[in-house]
N, C-alpha and C positions, 0 to 999 in steps of 0.2 A: 640587794641594796638596802641600806638602813633607812632610807627616806623614800617617800613615795615618788614614783617616776612620773615626770612630765612629758618626756618624749625619748624614744629610742630608735635607732636606725642603724643600717649598714651602708658603708660607702665602698663601692666596688674599686678594683684597682684602676679600672677605666675612669671612674670619677676622680680618684686621687691623681691621675696623670693630668686631667683638666685643671685640677686645683694647683698642682705644681706649676704648670705653664702659666697659669694666671699669676701666681705668686712671683714667677721669674719676671713678668711684665710690670711688677710693682703695684699690683692690684691689691686693695686692702682686703683683709681677711673677712670683714663683715660683707664687703661686696661679693667676694667669692662664695661665701656661704649662702647668701641671698640669691644669688643668680644660679649657682651650680648645685645646691642642695635642696633649696625649698622653692625655687621659681617653678611655677606650673604643676607642682606636685602637691603632696599632702602638707597641710598647714600644721604649725606647731603652736603651743601655748606661748604667750608673750614672754619674751626674754630668752627663749631658747636659741635663737640665731645669734643673739649677742654673746651668750655664754659659750656657745660652740666656737664662734669667731676668736673670743678671748682664750679659750684653751688651745686653739690652733696657734695663735700668735705667740703663745708661751713656749711652743716647742716645734717650730716649723721644720727643723732638721729631722724630727722623728717622722713626720709626714712624708718628707722627701725620701728618707731611708726605707720607709714601708713601701712606697710606690716602686722604688727600684728593686726591692727584694720580693715583689709579687704579693704583698699582703693586702688585706683589707682593713678598713677602719670601722670599728663599732663605736658608736657614741651613744652615751646615755646622759640625760639631764634630769636631775632630781630637784625638787623643791628645797631651796636653801634651809627655809625654817622647819622643814618637816611637815608643813601643812599645805594642803592643795590650793590654799588661797594666796600663797606667797607669790609675789611677782618676781623674785630673785631666784636664779637657778644656779646650780653647780653642774658642770659638764665634765664627764670623764671619758677619755678616748683610750681605746685598746686597739693595738695593731697586731693582727695575727692572721694565719692561714686557716685556723679552726672556726668553727661556728660557735657564736656565743649567744646567750639569752639572758635577760636580766628580769628579776621579779621584785616587785615592791614588798615591803614587809606586811604582814598580815595584821 
């Protein structure tokens, strides 16, 4: 990644299934991310949940297709300004069956 990483994680196909079912019930993406991705688990820097929800809302069909094809979702949020003090984040989502890892620039 060309900017410092704020947060990264893998969503299993089981998690994608829960997200698809919640989306079919017309649950908002922010609610889905808050309850299924971050609830009771690791916390993320401010803005990560919102950035992830926005990225999912921009391409819900990609998530649905990934679920039905047995893929995982890897998401990585970077500091938008390139500085770790930035509150704004940009999230990238990759759907794949391969393992992925991300590194911040040196």
